[in-house]
N, C-alpha and C positions, 0 to 999 in steps of 0.2 A: 182759266185762264194759267193760274197756275201752272195745270198741267204745257199748258203753248209756254208761258214764259220757257219752264223748264224743259223745256225741248229749246230754243230760240235758246237759250243759255247755254249747252249741249254741242250746241251745234258753231255754236261762233268761240266759246274757250279751244271746241279744234282746231278752228282756223286760226285764233291767237297763237294757240304752243304751235303750228305747225307755219308761221306764216302764209297763209291761206286769207284767196281772197273766199266769206261767206256762203257764198250764187257757189263758186266752185266744190264746197264744201258739199253742200244737198244734191250738185248734179252727180256729185261723184256716189253720193249714199245710192240716191235715186239709177246708177248704170250697177249698182252694186245689191238693188233688191232681185233687176231686172234678169242679173246672169242667177243670180240664186236660182226664180223661175224655170229658166230656161233650162238650167241644167235637168233641175227632176221632175217637170215636167215638156220641156218641149218649148219647139217654134224658132222664129226671127230674132234676133233682135231688132229691126227693124218696124216691125207688127205691134211689141209691145207697147209700152210705155208704164210708168210712176210716177204715182202718186203721192204725197206722204201728206196728211194731215194734220193745217199747220194746230191745231186744239190739242190733238192725241197724242203727234206726232207716230201715227198708227199709219203702215203701209202700204196700198190695195196697189194693184197691175191689173193691166189694160193692156185687151186685145182685139184690135180693131175700134175702138170707143166699147166695145163692152167692156164689163169687170170683170176679170176674169180669176178675183183671187181667192184661193185655194182655200179649204177651212184647216186653221190654226193655221196657214199658210204664219205666221211670223216666228213661233217654234220652231217650224221645220227648217228653214232657209237662215235664224239669226245667225248660223255659223259661218254657214258661207255668204252670207254676204260682208260677214263681219270682215272672212279673208279678203274677198276680192276690197271693201272697202280699203285695207291695213294699202292695203299693195297699189290701188292707185290711189292710198294717200303718200307712197314714196313715191310712184313713181313724180305724182306734182311738184313735190318736195326735190326732189332733184331738176327736175323741170326751171322750180323758179330760183336754187340755185346755181345755174346754169347761167337763165337770162340775171344776173346778179353779177359774174361773175366775167360776161358779157362785155356787158359794161363800165367792169375795173379793164378788159386793156389796155395797155399799156402802163399800167401804173405799176407800184409795187407793192406787196402785203407781208405783215410777218406771216412763216412757216413755221413746221417744226420738222423733223428727220423724222421721220416715220420706219421705213424698212427700206432695204433695197435692192431690188429687181432687178439682174442680173447687172444689166450695161443702167437699165434707172434706176431711179431715185423716186421716189414715193414719198411725198410731202403731204403732212397732215398741214391745212387752214382753217382748221374747224369746225366751218361746217360740213365742210366736202376732201374730196383725196384730192394731189391734182401729181402731171406725174413729171422727171424732172431728169429730159432725152442725155444722154454720155455728151451730147455732141453743144448741151445748156449748159455744160461743167464747169468749173472757171480750173485749166490745167493743174494739176496736181494739188489741190483741196481735198481735202480727206473728212467725210462728213460719220458723226458718231450716232446713234439711234440718242431720240432725245433730244439732239439740239437744237437749241430755235434760230433761223436767220432772215435775212431780209431777204423777198422774191422777188424776180419783173415781170410783170402777166405776159407772153405771151402771145396767150387764143385760145381756142374749145377743136382737137381735131377730134375727124372720128376713129371711134376704134372698133374693135375685134367687142371690146366691155358696152357698148357707147358710143361715149361721149369719150374725151380725157380733157383739163383743165393745163395747158401745158405750161413750163414756170422756167423761168431761165437765172443764171446766176455769171452766165456771160454777156451776155445781152449788155448793151455799148447803155440799154435806157438805167439797169439798175445806177450807173454811175449818175447819170439828172435824175433820176426821183430820189436819189441820196443827199444828192446834192442840195431835192429844196425840203430833202425833211432839216436842214441842219444849215441854209445860210437861210432867212426868214426876206429877202430882199428878192430873192429869185421866184420864193410865195409870193410878193407881191408885186411882182415885175416890173420889179425897179434895174436888176439884176437881170441879166437874158442868159442864156443855154444856143449862143450861135451853129455851134459842133465839138461834136464827137470822135475821138478815135480810138479804136481799145484791141490791147492785143492781153485776154485775161487773162488775170496770174502776176503779167512784167508791170506794166503801163499802161496808161491811160494820157491823152492830151485831149483836156477839154478848156473850148475858145468860148473866155464869155466878152460883153461889152454892158454900159449902164446908161437905161435913158434919163437920170436924172442926172445936170447937168453938180457935178461935186462930188458924186461918189465912186469911190474906185472898187472895180466888179471884182478886180484881182484877189484886191486886199478885205474886200467882203468875203469872200468866197474860201478865204485861205480866215480870216479870224488871227485872233489873238495872238500872239501865240502859236498859233493854227493850228491851235483846237478846232476848227471846221476840219477843215483837209485832215486833219486826223484823225476823226473822226468816223471820214468816210473812208479813210485807207481801213482803218482797222478792222471796218466791214468786212474790204472785199479780201484778209486777208493777206493784207497791208501789199498790200498792186501800190506798185509806185503811179505817181500822180505827177501831170506835167498842167499847173492855170496857166492861163496867157491869153492877153488882151486881144482881141480881134480889131481885125483893119481890116477896110474897104479899101484900104491900097494893098496888090498882093503883094508888091515888095515886104514891105511892114507886117506882114500877117505872116507870109514866112520867114523872115531875119527871125518874128518871133515863135511863128511853132517849133524852131529848132536848138530853143531850149532845152536843156539847161549849159552849150554851146552860147560863145559870143558868135557873132559874124558879121565879119567886115562890108561886106556888100552883096547888093541884090541885084544883077535885070534881070525885066523876064517880057517874054516873049508871047506877046500873044495870038499870034496869030497857033503858036505848034503849046500855046501853052503849057509851057516849060518856063521854069522860075535857074537860074545861073547865076551861084553864090559860089564865093570864096567864104573861106574862113583862115584866121590866123593856125598854121602851123600844127601848133601844140593842141588847138580844139581841135581839127580834125581827128581823128578818132572821135570824139568827144560827141562829132555832132552823127556822124554815121551811124556812129552808138551798137552794140552788140550786137550781130551776123546783123544789121543794117538797121537793127527794127527803130530806133532815133531820126532815120530819115524817113523810112516808110512811115512809120507815125503821123508825120509830116506831112506827106505826099497824102493823106488820107482825109484827113482834119484840112487841110487846102485844099485840096484839086486838083493841085499845078507839080506836073511832073519836075521833081527838084537836081540840077546836075550840081552836082555838089565836089568844091578841089579844094582843096590848103594854098594859100600864100604866095606865088615864086613857086613853086613845086606842086604837077599834081595829085590827087590825087595817089593813083599808084603809086609817080615816083617817090613821093611822102612814106607810101605803106614800105615801100622797097628799099629806100632807105635807113627805116627805120628794121630792119631785117637783116641788114647789112653791124649795126652798133650790133646787135644781142647773138648777133654771128660770137664762137668762141673764137679767141685766134689760132690757128693750126699750131703744131707743134715740128721745130727746126730740123728734127731729130728725121720731122714722116718727109718730112721735104726732101732730104739731103739721099733716104731708102729711097726713094719714089724714081731718083734723076737716077743713081745705079741699078737701078730696072729697069735700064733700056738705054741702047745707042742708039737713038734713030730722036730724034729730032721731032721731036710733034707739033704739027702745023699749026697757024696761030690760027685761031678764027672768030672773024674781021667782030665787033662789037658792036650789036644792031641798038641803036639810038630810041627810046620810047614817046613815042608819038605826042610835042604838048602838047599838043588835043586831050590827049587820050584819059576822061575824068570818070570820076563813078556818078551813077548814075541810076531815077531812081521813075520807076511812071507812077504816074499819080494814079491812086484805087479807090473808087467810089464803091461806097458800104450798101 
């Protein structure tokens, strides 16, 4: 009985150390015994069967139901069986790890930068490695060896090496996951993240709403003195984040989405899903953002096309007015010299008026 206990204990220990089912370990051992027999004595695996004596742990091989265990088989096949066993256990461990991470797709995880292979970053997740492709990196973010960061688990992809766990720092899901960690009200479903738009490394917009009367969703996410949102910003390498209040009213939602700009008026065309926005002249550049980033993110967030202009002037007129102000005055001497250089009076070109309806537009972008 002692031998049986020792044998069972050894199997259970092997299973526990590798996070495997004890029966799976027994199956691996049997396959290893059959592989060891086949290597030295031939035969097809389908014809062979292996049994392990529960009392002594002794292995026996059967072919078509007949005991064909060679004399001294245990000693001869021990090394081969051990190699096969280790290989199968590694495969089983890897399969168990991938199954575990398959359940974690869509969540965030901690990882450490292990090495850089061409455009890809190899990340150590503890039990296994993951790959962060170039497309999933934050633009301009530098990585150093052994740097600890948080990553969004995108999925598992087939590769030449078998399967790779793909992680991301650029996915908008990372922003959502970080807010869930920092804001208890989101974790307890009191505050809900309704939508996120992101240009990784530059700016993100997060629309939130409250499911409980009296709870300010924006204040909950920002935190006292901005401590909660600052924790998210720090993890993202100082990426700017606008937290706005979600509304079922498209006009209110679009106006809020253009934060930090102040909006005077929003009228919506449900048929074309276009929002016509009017802002104060001094807010036009802020509403549009650098290279159109602010209005572009607002369109992604709301799902509406946004047609934006300054109050009293169209966006184009406002920009041209600004350009005229910024142009330095021409020197009088240069004008006089230009007049002397020609004897003919140049023909006056007709001044083209800018169409009053010409505006700056952006298309709604679905992520």
